[in-house]
All heavy atoms as an XYZ file, in Angstrom:
829
protein
N      -5.510      0.284     14.541
C      -4.660      0.160     13.379
C      -3.441     -0.652     13.767
O      -2.762     -0.334     14.743
C      -4.241      1.562     12.916
C      -3.164      1.580     11.875
S      -3.625      0.895     10.296
C      -4.979      1.940      9.916
N      -3.188     -1.694     13.012
C      -2.007     -2.524     13.213
C      -1.120     -2.431     11.984
O      -1.603     -2.578     10.864
C      -2.398     -3.992     13.429
C      -3.121     -4.205     14.724
O      -2.731     -3.665     15.747
N      -4.183     -4.989     14.687
N       0.147     -2.190     12.206
C       1.118     -2.273     11.122
C       1.685     -3.681     11.189
O       2.267     -4.078     12.201
C       2.239     -1.215     11.255
C       1.642      0.198     11.321
C       3.228     -1.354     10.100
C       0.892      0.643     10.079
N       1.488     -4.427     10.127
C       1.813     -5.849     10.149
C       3.078     -6.067      9.308
O       4.153     -5.739      9.745
C       0.599     -6.679      9.695
C      -0.560     -6.394     10.681
C       0.903     -8.149      9.618
C      -1.890     -6.961     10.300
N       2.988     -6.594      8.137
C       4.099     -6.828      7.216
C       3.585     -7.788      6.162
O       2.668     -8.569      6.432
C       5.295     -7.453      7.938
O       6.255     -7.913      7.004
N       4.206     -7.760      5.013
C       3.849     -8.767      4.017
C       4.248    -10.161      4.501
O       3.736    -11.154      4.000
C       4.502     -8.477      2.655
O       5.916     -8.317      2.835
C       3.916     -7.241      2.015
N       5.125    -10.224      5.509
C       5.492    -11.518      6.091
C       4.286    -12.187      6.748
O       4.309    -13.389      6.994
C       6.613    -11.343      7.106
N       3.226    -11.442      6.999
C       2.001    -12.012      7.530
C       1.158    -12.690      6.467
O       0.112    -13.262      6.758
N       1.614    -12.649      5.233
C       0.902    -13.271      4.116
C       1.706    -14.384      3.463
O       1.174    -15.169      2.694
C       0.564    -12.224      3.042
C      -0.526    -11.289      3.467
C      -0.230    -10.179      4.244
C      -1.839    -11.518      3.110
C      -1.234     -9.303      4.650
C      -2.849    -10.652      3.518
C      -2.536     -9.554      4.287
N       2.997    -14.416      3.745
C       3.870    -15.411      3.118
C       5.119    -15.540      3.971
O       5.359    -14.746      4.855
C       4.247    -14.989      1.705
C       4.951    -13.639      1.659
C       5.160    -13.176      0.225
N       5.528    -11.779      0.192
C       6.763    -11.331      0.040
N       7.754    -12.175     -0.112
N       7.020    -10.038      0.016
N       5.929    -16.506      3.667
C       7.207    -16.631      4.341
C       8.101    -15.465      3.957
O       7.829    -14.753      2.988
N       9.166    -15.276      4.696
C      10.032    -14.143      4.447
C      11.427    -14.578      4.036
O      11.865    -14.306      2.937
C      10.079    -13.257      5.696
O      10.750    -12.067      5.466
N      12.122    -15.244      4.931
C      13.480    -15.712      4.663
C      13.834    -16.745      5.725
O      13.259    -16.740      6.819
C      14.465    -14.544      4.695
N      14.779    -17.616      5.438
C      15.190    -18.596      6.450
C      15.656    -17.897      7.735
O      16.275    -16.835      7.697
C      16.358    -19.321      5.775
C      16.106    -19.161      4.313
C      15.487    -17.796      4.172
N      15.296    -18.494      8.863
C      15.709    -17.964     10.145
C      14.787    -16.918     10.730
O      15.078    -16.352     11.781
N      13.660    -16.648     10.075
C      12.746    -15.608     10.547
C      11.400    -16.173     10.989
O      10.384    -15.482     10.922
C      12.540    -14.552      9.462
C      13.782    -13.739      9.087
C      13.470    -12.793      7.939
C      14.290    -12.961     10.292
N      11.396    -17.405     11.460
C      10.134    -18.057     11.839
C       9.383    -17.272     12.907
O       8.160    -17.106     12.815
C      10.384    -19.482     12.312
N      10.073    -16.788     13.916
C       9.398    -16.037     14.982
C       8.806    -14.742     14.435
O       7.675    -14.374     14.781
C      10.373    -15.734     16.125
N       9.550    -14.054     13.581
C       9.053    -12.807     12.996
C       7.817    -13.067     12.141
O       6.786    -12.408     12.295
C      10.156    -12.154     12.149
C       9.708    -10.907     11.444
C       9.597     -9.699     12.130
C       9.394    -10.911     10.085
C       9.185     -8.542     11.491
C       8.981     -9.767      9.438
C       8.882     -8.586     10.138
O       8.469     -7.447      9.502
N       7.911    -14.051     11.249
C       6.783    -14.366     10.366
C       5.582    -14.829     11.179
O       4.451    -14.408     10.933
C       7.197    -15.412      9.305
C       5.994    -15.911      8.527
C       8.241    -14.822      8.360
N       5.821    -15.661     12.182
C       4.728    -16.118     13.038
C       4.042    -14.968     13.755
O       2.809    -14.933     13.877
N       4.824    -13.994     14.209
C       4.225    -12.850     14.903
C       3.385    -12.009     13.955
O       2.369    -11.439     14.364
C       5.307    -11.992     15.568
O       6.070    -11.280     14.611
N       3.769    -11.924     12.697
C       2.997    -11.139     11.729
C       1.702    -11.850     11.360
O       0.665    -11.212     11.161
C       3.840    -10.827     10.488
C       5.087    -10.017     10.801
C       4.764     -8.797     11.646
C       5.987     -8.087     12.131
N       5.680     -6.904     12.933
N       1.727    -13.173     11.282
C       0.487    -13.927     11.071
C      -0.431    -13.745     12.278
O      -1.648    -13.599     12.125
C       0.789    -15.405     10.823
C       1.199    -15.704      9.423
N       0.320    -16.096      8.452
C       2.408    -15.650      8.822
C       0.956    -16.283      7.311
N       2.231    -16.016      7.512
N       0.150    -13.742     13.470
C      -0.643    -13.523     14.691
C      -1.261    -12.133     14.687
O      -2.419    -11.964     15.098
C       0.233    -13.717     15.922
N      -0.532    -11.142     14.226
C      -1.064     -9.775     14.177
C      -2.251     -9.681     13.222
O      -3.216     -8.957     13.493
C       0.027     -8.789     13.777
N      -2.209    -10.429     12.126
C      -3.373    -10.467     11.228
C      -4.570    -11.074     11.930
O      -5.696    -10.576     11.818
C      -3.061    -11.266      9.960
C      -2.225    -10.513      8.967
C      -2.037    -11.302      7.691
N      -3.314    -11.529      7.022
C      -3.548    -12.540      6.197
N      -2.609    -13.428      5.928
N      -4.726    -12.679      5.631
N      -4.351    -12.163     12.654
C      -5.443    -12.792     13.394
C      -5.990    -11.883     14.480
O      -7.207    -11.799     14.676
N      -5.115    -11.185     15.165
C      -5.538    -10.245     16.204
C      -6.373     -9.122     15.595
O      -7.393     -8.714     16.173
C      -4.312     -9.670     16.915
C      -4.595     -8.703     18.056
C      -5.328     -9.407     19.194
C      -3.286     -8.097     18.558
N      -5.979     -8.643     14.431
C      -6.748     -7.600     13.745
C      -8.170     -8.082     13.473
O      -9.142     -7.360     13.726
C      -6.050     -7.206     12.422
O      -4.751     -6.685     12.730
C      -6.852     -6.187     11.639
N      -8.292     -9.290     12.989
C      -9.622     -9.836     12.687
C     -10.444    -10.025     13.954
O     -11.623     -9.679     14.007
C      -9.479    -11.137     11.912
C      -8.870    -10.919     10.531
C      -8.655    -12.212      9.829
N      -9.949    -12.793      9.533
C     -10.314    -13.224      8.339
N      -9.491    -13.155      7.335
N     -11.502    -13.741      8.159
N      -9.839    -10.618     14.975
C     -10.577    -10.896     16.208
C     -10.988     -9.606     16.910
O     -12.130     -9.473     17.372
C      -9.747    -11.764     17.152
C     -10.465    -12.136     18.433
C     -11.767    -12.900     18.206
O     -11.912    -13.621     17.201
O     -12.668    -12.775     19.067
N     -10.079     -8.643     16.999
C     -10.435     -7.373     17.633
C     -11.543     -6.652     16.872
O     -12.374     -5.977     17.476
C      -9.208     -6.468     17.763
C      -8.224     -6.845     18.851
C      -6.998     -5.938     18.794
C      -8.865     -6.804     20.229
N     -11.564     -6.819     15.555
C     -12.640     -6.177     14.788
C     -13.998     -6.734     15.190
O     -14.980     -5.989     15.266
C     -12.408     -6.324     13.285
O     -12.633     -7.651     12.859
N     -14.051     -8.033     15.475
C     -15.313     -8.638     15.940
C     -15.679     -8.167     17.342
O     -16.827     -7.848     17.621
C     -15.191    -10.160     15.944
C     -15.128    -10.847     14.592
C     -14.822    -12.330     14.772
C     -16.421    -10.645     13.838
N     -14.689     -8.123     18.209
C     -14.958     -7.769     19.599
C     -15.274     -6.290     19.785
O     -16.044     -5.933     20.682
C     -13.760     -8.160     20.467
C     -13.577     -9.668     20.553
C     -12.414    -10.086     21.430
O     -11.927     -9.253     22.231
O     -11.985    -11.254     21.320
N     -14.708     -5.436     18.952
C     -14.876     -3.996     19.131
C     -15.950     -3.373     18.238
O     -16.332     -2.224     18.447
C     -13.535     -3.285     18.923
C     -12.442     -3.681     19.916
C     -11.123     -3.015     19.544
C     -12.847     -3.345     21.342
N     -16.440     -4.131     17.270
C     -17.476     -3.603     16.374
C     -18.706     -3.088     17.126
O     -19.231     -2.019     16.771
C     -17.878     -4.646     15.334
N     -19.183     -3.759     18.165
C     -20.351     -3.241     18.888
C     -20.109     -1.873     19.537
O     -21.048     -1.159     19.859
C     -20.622     -4.302     19.959
C     -20.009     -5.544     19.432
C     -18.809     -5.099     18.655
N     -18.846     -1.514     19.692
C     -18.502     -0.212     20.278
C     -18.208      0.835     19.202
O     -17.697      1.910     19.499
C     -17.279     -0.364     21.187
C     -17.423     -1.373     22.327
C     -16.101     -1.563     23.041
C     -18.514     -0.927     23.287
N     -18.527      0.496     17.951
C     -18.244      1.366     16.801
C     -16.756      1.661     16.639
O     -16.362      2.753     16.221
C     -19.035      2.676     16.879
C     -20.515      2.470     16.636
O     -20.851      1.549     15.860
O     -21.322      3.210     17.221
N     -15.943      0.674     16.973
C     -14.497      0.792     16.785
C     -14.103     -0.141     15.651
O     -14.390     -1.336     15.688
C     -13.729      0.437     18.068
C     -14.092      1.414     19.180
C     -12.221      0.425     17.805
C     -13.523      1.050     20.535
N     -13.471      0.425     14.645
C     -12.995     -0.360     13.508
C     -11.532     -0.707     13.729
O     -10.774      0.070     14.307
C     -13.131      0.437     12.207
C     -14.565      0.806     11.885
C     -14.694      1.605     10.594
N     -13.934      2.856     10.614
C     -12.850      3.099      9.872
N     -12.377      2.187      9.048
N     -12.235      4.263      9.946
N     -11.137     -1.876     13.271
C      -9.750     -2.319     13.401
C      -9.263     -2.762     12.028
O      -9.861     -3.645     11.412
C      -9.615     -3.482     14.412
C      -8.155     -3.878     14.569
C     -10.222     -3.102     15.758
N      -8.203     -2.134     11.571
C      -7.626     -2.467     10.277
C      -6.132     -2.685     10.428
O      -5.516     -2.210     11.386
C      -7.875     -1.341      9.264
C      -9.337     -1.114      8.894
C      -9.503      0.175      8.117
C      -9.860     -2.291      8.094
N      -5.570     -3.381      9.480
C      -4.128     -3.584      9.437
C      -3.570     -3.097      8.122
O      -4.268     -3.075      7.106
N      -2.323     -2.722      8.138
C      -1.589     -2.357      6.927
C      -0.337     -3.214      6.896
O       0.387     -3.303      7.898
C      -1.222     -0.860      6.908
C      -0.352     -0.535      5.704
C      -2.476     -0.005      6.906
N      -0.105     -3.868      5.773
C       1.041     -4.757      5.625
C       1.973     -4.217      4.542
O       1.790     -4.481      3.367
C       0.569     -6.162      5.272
N       2.969     -3.440      4.956
C       3.926     -2.946      3.971
C       4.973     -3.998      3.628
O       5.254     -4.896      4.432
C       4.583     -1.757      4.680
C       4.431     -2.036      6.124
C       3.187     -2.874      6.275
N       5.535     -3.866      2.450
C       6.704     -4.662      2.109
C       7.924     -3.953      2.687
O       7.808     -2.944      3.385
C       6.819     -4.805      0.587
O       6.921     -3.533     -0.020
N       9.079     -4.466      2.392
C      10.322     -3.867      2.885
C      10.437     -2.434      2.367
O      10.376     -2.189      1.162
C      11.514     -4.702      2.422
C      12.840     -4.116      2.840
C      13.311     -4.312      4.126
C      13.594     -3.360      1.957
C      14.514     -3.774      4.525
C      14.803     -2.818      2.349
C      15.259     -3.026      3.636
O      16.438     -2.490      4.029
N      10.589     -1.507      3.281
C      10.796     -0.101      2.953
C      12.193      0.252      3.458
O      12.481      0.071      4.653
C       9.736      0.813      3.623
C       8.322      0.397      3.240
C      10.003      2.274      3.313
C       7.966      0.585      1.779
N      13.082      0.715      2.601
C      14.464      0.975      3.020
C      14.602      2.236      3.876
O      15.135      3.251      3.440
C      15.226      1.090      1.699
C      14.209      1.574      0.729
C      12.901      0.963      1.170
N      14.112      2.152      5.097
C      14.295      3.240      6.054
C      15.642      3.046      6.745
O      16.261      1.972      6.652
C      13.184      3.234      7.114
O      13.244      1.999      7.834
C      11.804      3.393      6.480
N      16.084      4.047      7.468
C      17.359      3.943      8.174
C      17.349      2.758      9.141
O      18.298      1.973      9.199
C      17.641      5.240      8.920
C      18.969      5.249      9.634
C      19.244      6.563     10.350
O      18.615      7.583     10.011
O      20.078      6.552     11.257
N      16.247      2.614      9.878
C      16.147      1.506     10.831
C      16.170      0.146     10.156
O      16.834     -0.777     10.630
N      15.453     -0.005      9.047
C      15.445     -1.283      8.337
C      16.806     -1.608      7.754
O      17.233     -2.768      7.754
C      14.390     -1.283      7.230
C      13.005     -1.550      7.749
O      12.830     -2.090      8.833
N      12.005     -1.181      6.983
N      17.498     -0.605      7.252
C      18.823     -0.836      6.676
C      19.795     -1.283      7.776
O      20.597     -2.188      7.566
C      19.329      0.425      5.980
C      18.455      0.873      4.809
S      18.400     -0.306      3.460
C      19.946      0.082      2.672
N      19.717     -0.663      8.965
C      20.577     -1.066     10.076
C      20.250     -2.477     10.539
O      21.148     -3.278     10.816
C      20.436     -0.074     11.238
C      21.035      1.307     11.016
C      20.651      2.242     12.165
C      22.541      1.230     10.871
N      18.957     -2.799     10.623
C      18.551     -4.143     11.042
C      19.011     -5.186     10.037
O      19.481     -6.264     10.419
C      17.037     -4.204     11.229
N      18.886     -4.892      8.760
C      19.316     -5.833      7.721
C      20.821     -6.058      7.802
O      21.299     -7.191      7.697
C      18.920     -5.314      6.344
N      21.581     -4.997      8.018
C      23.035     -5.130      8.136
C      23.408     -5.935      9.372
O      24.299     -6.789      9.324
C      23.679     -3.744      8.179
N      22.719     -5.701     10.484
C      23.015     -6.416     11.729
C      22.689     -7.900     11.615
O      23.329     -8.730     12.250
C      22.238     -5.799     12.886
N      21.699     -8.231     10.812
C      21.295     -9.634     10.648
C      22.076    -10.320      9.532
O      21.763    -11.441      9.161
C      19.797     -9.705     10.359
N      23.056     -9.614      8.984
C      23.850    -10.145      7.877
C      22.962    -10.532      6.704
O      23.192    -11.519      6.028
C      24.700    -11.323      8.339
N      21.933     -9.716      6.478
C      21.035     -9.918      5.338
C      21.775     -9.535      4.064
O      22.856     -8.962      4.119
C      19.781     -9.071      5.511
N      21.198     -9.826      2.910
C      21.843     -9.435      1.664
C      22.140     -7.939      1.643
O      21.473     -7.152      2.303
C      20.808     -9.789      0.583
C      19.927    -10.795      1.218
C      19.925    -10.497      2.689
N      23.120     -7.586      0.884
C      23.515     -6.182      0.760
C      22.338     -5.340      0.315
O      21.458     -5.831     -0.391
C      24.659     -6.061     -0.238
N      22.290     -4.051      0.715
C      21.180     -3.193      0.295
C      20.961     -3.201     -1.213
O      19.840     -3.147     -1.672
C      21.610     -1.809      0.782
C      22.503     -2.083      1.941
C      23.213     -3.374      1.603
N      22.042     -3.322     -1.989
C      21.873     -3.363     -3.441
C      21.068     -4.576     -3.870
O      20.284     -4.515     -4.807
C      23.231     -3.369     -4.141
C      23.950     -2.033     -4.002
O      23.272     -1.026     -3.707
O      25.179     -2.011     -4.176
N      21.234     -5.704     -3.167
C      20.478     -6.911     -3.503
C      19.000     -6.720     -3.208
O      18.146     -7.081     -4.026
C      21.020     -8.103     -2.731
N      18.655     -6.127     -2.059
C      17.244     -5.911     -1.744
C      16.648     -4.880     -2.687
O      15.499     -4.993     -3.091
C      17.060     -5.492     -0.290
O      17.695     -4.263     -0.034
N      17.438     -3.878     -3.053
C      16.961     -2.884     -4.016
C      16.643     -3.559     -5.334
O      15.596     -3.314     -5.932
C      18.010     -1.778     -4.226
O      18.234     -1.133     -2.983
C      17.545     -0.764     -5.258
N      17.499     -4.451     -5.784
C      17.247     -5.157     -7.036
C      15.956     -5.962     -6.962
O      15.149     -5.941     -7.893
C      18.417     -6.080     -7.381
C      18.135     -6.963     -8.544
N      18.062     -6.487     -9.831
C      17.863     -8.294     -8.620
C      17.772     -7.482    -10.659
N      17.648     -8.586     -9.942
N      15.735     -6.652     -5.828
C      14.510     -7.436     -5.683
C      13.277     -6.545     -5.728
O      12.274     -6.881     -6.342
C      14.536     -8.222     -4.372
C      15.537     -9.354     -4.307
C      15.580     -9.927     -2.894
C      15.224    -10.430     -5.320
N      13.329     -5.384     -5.090
C      12.180     -4.488     -5.057
C      11.907     -3.861     -6.418
O      10.775     -3.607     -6.782
C      12.377     -3.379     -4.019
C      12.287     -3.878     -2.617
S      10.623     -4.510     -2.342
C      10.871     -5.466     -0.898
N      12.963     -3.606     -7.177
C      12.752     -2.987     -8.489
C      12.122     -3.948     -9.477
O      11.662     -3.526    -10.532
C      14.079     -2.432     -9.026
C      14.605     -1.230     -8.249
C      15.959     -0.797     -8.797
C      13.634     -0.073     -8.265
N      12.093     -5.224     -9.147
C      11.414     -6.183    -10.016
C       9.949     -6.364     -9.619
O       9.271     -7.202    -10.181
C      12.144     -7.547     -9.989
O      12.135     -8.042     -8.654
C      13.567     -7.420    -10.496
N       9.472     -5.572     -8.655
C       8.060     -5.645     -8.285
C       7.220     -5.100     -9.433
O       7.711     -4.371    -10.285
C       7.794     -4.855     -7.000
O       7.855     -3.471     -7.246
N       5.931     -5.433     -9.470
C       5.081     -4.993    -10.574
C       5.083     -3.491    -10.834
O       4.975     -3.073    -11.982
C       3.694     -5.478    -10.163
C       3.974     -6.710     -9.361
C       5.219     -6.366     -8.589
N       5.220     -2.666     -9.797
C       5.215     -1.219    -10.074
C       6.607     -0.686    -10.368
O       6.754      0.464    -10.758
C       4.537     -0.404     -8.960
C       5.312     -0.468     -7.656
C       3.101     -0.843     -8.763
C       4.830      0.563     -6.651
N       7.646     -1.519    -10.170
C       8.991     -1.170    -10.613
C       9.714     -0.099     -9.827
O      10.590      0.572    -10.360
N       9.372      0.072     -8.563
C      10.108      1.041     -7.751
C      10.054      0.627     -6.293
O       9.216     -0.163     -5.882
C       9.557      2.450     -7.911
C       8.188      2.674     -7.281
C       7.800      4.152     -7.327
N       6.496      4.398     -6.778
C       6.221      4.568     -5.484
N       7.185      4.487     -4.589
N       4.986      4.815     -5.072
N      10.967      1.178     -5.538
C      10.966      0.972     -4.094
C       9.842      1.761     -3.457
O       9.488      2.839     -3.934
C      12.286      1.464     -3.500
C      13.511      0.618     -3.761
C      14.761      1.415     -3.443
C      13.454     -0.639     -2.930
N       9.310      1.248     -2.378
C       8.360      2.011     -1.593
C       9.096      2.993     -0.702
O      10.272      2.791     -0.379
N       8.417      4.043     -0.330
C       8.971      5.033      0.595
C       7.997      5.171      1.758
O       6.826      4.800      1.645
C       9.215      6.401     -0.095
C      10.266      6.272     -1.198
C       7.926      6.961     -0.668
N       8.459      5.682      2.894
C       7.551      5.800      4.048
C       6.238      6.518      3.731
O       5.191      6.133      4.251
C       8.399      6.574      5.062
C       9.799      6.152      4.754
C       9.839      6.056      3.244
N       6.264      7.507      2.869
C       5.039      8.223      2.524
C       4.013      7.307      1.859
O       2.806      7.488      2.039
C       5.342      9.428      1.630
C       4.126     10.300      1.418
O       3.617     10.858      2.417
O       3.676     10.419      0.252
N       4.468      6.324      1.112
C       3.538      5.364      0.497
C       2.735      4.635      1.568
O       1.527      4.426      1.416
C       4.297      4.334     -0.348
C       4.938      4.923     -1.581
O       4.332      5.807     -2.208
O       6.046      4.469     -1.924
N       3.396      4.256      2.642
C       2.722      3.542      3.723
C       1.840      4.501      4.507
O       0.704      4.172      4.868
C       3.753      2.863      4.654
C       4.743      2.014      3.846
C       3.039      2.033      5.716
C       4.131      1.072      2.834
N       2.334      5.698      4.752
C       1.554      6.701      5.496
C       0.231      6.998      4.804
O      -0.786      7.195      5.476
C       2.369      7.979      5.659
N       0.209      7.006      3.497
C      -1.031      7.285      2.762
C      -2.065      6.179      2.973
O      -3.261      6.446      3.076
C      -0.737      7.478      1.280
C      -0.003      8.767      0.993
C       0.481      8.816     -0.453
N       1.244      9.997     -0.696
C       0.762     11.110     -1.259
N      -0.509     11.148     -1.634
N       1.534     12.155     -1.448
N      -1.609      4.930      3.030
C      -2.537      3.825      3.273
C      -3.060      3.903      4.704
O      -4.256      3.700      4.950
C      -1.864      2.463      2.987
C      -2.826      1.320      3.279
C      -1.378      2.402      1.543
N      -2.185      4.221      5.655
C      -2.603      4.374      7.044
C      -3.613      5.515      7.162
O      -4.628      5.389      7.858
C      -1.383      4.608      7.961
C      -1.804      5.005      9.368
C      -0.505      3.354      7.996
N      -3.364      6.613      6.478
C      -4.295      7.745      6.494
C      -5.659      7.324      5.955
O      -6.697      7.666      6.527
C      -3.737      8.911      5.688
C      -4.628     10.145      5.588
C      -4.889     10.747      6.961
C      -3.983     11.180      4.667
N      -5.680      6.569      4.875
C      -6.938      6.057      4.339
C      -7.677      5.236      5.399
O      -8.875      5.427      5.630
C      -6.678      5.198      3.096
C      -7.857      4.362      2.688
C      -8.949      4.938      2.047
C      -7.881      3.005      2.960
C     -10.045      4.172      1.686
C      -8.978      2.228      2.602
C     -10.060      2.816      1.967
N      -6.944      4.340      6.065
C      -7.563      3.482      7.081
C      -8.111      4.290      8.253
O      -9.133      3.919      8.839
C      -6.564      2.454      7.584
S      -6.122      1.202      6.368
N      -7.437      5.352      8.607
C      -7.852      6.164      9.751
C      -8.952      7.160      9.396
O      -9.569      7.733     10.290
C      -6.652      6.917     10.317
N      -9.216      7.329      8.117
C     -10.202      8.317      7.686
C     -11.574      7.687      7.480
O     -11.734      6.467      7.492
C      -9.743      8.972      6.384
O      -9.953      8.089      5.281
N     -12.562      8.539      7.242
C     -13.912      8.065      6.942
C     -14.009      7.407      5.571
O     -15.035      6.793      5.269
C     -14.903      9.226      7.021
C     -15.174      9.654      8.459
O     -14.918      8.836      9.371
O     -15.623     10.787      8.668
N     -12.956      7.515      4.753
C     -12.977      6.835      3.456
C     -13.056      5.323      3.617
O     -13.514      4.627      2.716
C     -11.743      7.222      2.630
C     -11.673      8.676      2.188
C     -10.324      8.975      1.540
C     -12.813      8.989      1.225
N     -12.619      4.824      4.768
C     -12.685      3.382      5.032
C     -13.757      3.044      6.068
O     -13.669      2.028      6.749
C     -11.317      2.881      5.517
O     -10.986      3.477      6.760
N     -14.787      3.869      6.136
C     -15.807      3.743      7.185
C     -16.531      2.398      7.202
O     -17.019      1.978      8.244
C     -16.833      4.872      7.055
N     -16.595      1.712      6.081
C     -17.312      0.441      6.024
C     -16.354     -0.742      6.058
O     -16.680     -1.840      5.654
C     -18.195      0.396      4.774
C     -19.247     -0.684      4.818
C     -20.209     -0.713      5.813
C     -19.264     -1.679      3.857
C     -21.170     -1.713      5.855
C     -20.230     -2.681      3.883
C     -21.176     -2.695      4.889
N     -15.152     -0.512      6.542
C     -14.142     -1.571      6.609
C     -13.787     -1.866      8.058
O     -13.641     -0.952      8.858
C     -12.871     -1.151      5.864
C     -13.052     -0.927      4.386
S     -11.535     -0.343      3.620
C     -10.530     -1.817      3.708
N     -13.623     -3.122      8.362
C     -13.058     -3.560      9.636
C     -12.598     -4.999      9.473
O     -13.171     -5.758      8.690
C     -14.042     -3.412     10.816
O     -13.314     -3.547     12.039
C     -15.185     -4.390     10.759
N     -11.516     -5.353     10.162
C     -11.002     -6.709     10.113
C     -10.096     -7.015      8.939
O      -9.547     -8.107      8.859
N      -9.916     -6.068      8.051
C      -9.084     -6.287      6.873
C      -7.652     -5.842      7.117
O      -7.391     -4.947      7.916
C      -9.616     -5.481      5.679
O     -10.922     -5.867      5.355
N      -6.749     -6.460      6.379
C      -5.365     -6.004      6.341
C      -5.053     -5.646      4.903
O      -5.178     -6.479      4.012
C      -4.394     -7.088      6.848
O      -4.698     -7.360      8.226
C      -2.956     -6.633      6.741
N      -4.690     -4.396      4.687
C      -4.397     -3.900      3.355
C      -2.916     -4.087      3.028
O      -2.061     -3.717      3.842
C      -4.760     -2.431      3.221
C      -6.252     -2.116      3.187
C      -6.874     -2.203      4.549
C      -6.465     -0.753      2.588
N      -2.627     -4.650      1.885
C      -1.253     -4.829      1.433
C      -0.771     -3.529      0.806
O      -1.405     -2.997     -0.107
C      -1.167     -5.955      0.421
C      -1.326     -7.351      0.995
C      -1.721     -8.334     -0.081
C      -0.047     -7.768      1.677
N       0.332     -3.020      1.302
C       0.977     -1.833      0.738
C       2.364     -2.275      0.283
O       3.359     -2.045      0.962
C       1.039     -0.713      1.776
N       2.389     -2.970     -0.840
C       3.608     -3.685     -1.231
C       4.000     -3.541     -2.693
O       4.860     -4.281     -3.176
C       3.445     -5.161     -0.894
C       2.375     -5.842     -1.726
O       1.650     -5.170     -2.472
O       2.272     -7.084     -1.636
N       3.401     -2.620     -3.396
C       3.740     -2.439     -4.806
C       3.449     -3.669     -5.648
O       3.991     -3.815     -6.733
N       2.610     -4.537     -5.151
C       2.249     -5.748     -5.893
C       3.194     -6.916     -5.681
O       3.082     -7.934     -6.356
N       4.100     -6.820     -4.707
C       5.099     -7.869     -4.538
C       4.531     -9.193     -4.052
O       5.187    -10.230     -4.184
C       6.213     -7.409     -3.600
O       5.731     -7.195     -2.288
N       3.335     -9.207     -3.490
C       2.749    -10.479     -3.059
C       1.778    -11.056     -4.080
O       1.142    -12.073     -3.807
C       2.034    -10.327     -1.693
O       1.046     -9.316     -1.797
C       2.999    -10.017     -0.575
N       1.679    -10.428     -5.228
C       0.761    -10.915     -6.270
C       1.302    -12.207     -6.833
O       2.452    -12.404     -7.041
C       0.593     -9.876     -7.399
C      -0.202    -10.446     -8.550
C      -0.063     -8.636     -6.864
């Protein structure tokens, strides 16, 4: 299981080339490992959450002089589902990936983003 980011599907913001590049690489690694490990009955999946306002993310955003939390909140509230994601939203997708409910899946990265990449 790889936790990636929606940045692995699109650009993120100016000055984040290394971060975005690493997330694209993580998607590729998920796909390649799924091929290499399939003969061992090991499935490899990724989950790509959008920005979740956790304590760590809020501190990182402040340290990087990112827009104020109110600005990111406004952007998230304009997502198709109209609310911010919470850690439990991501945990549920990870649980699905780790369970037998996803038994016929490997190499995929699931977007957990409230539709923000649509």
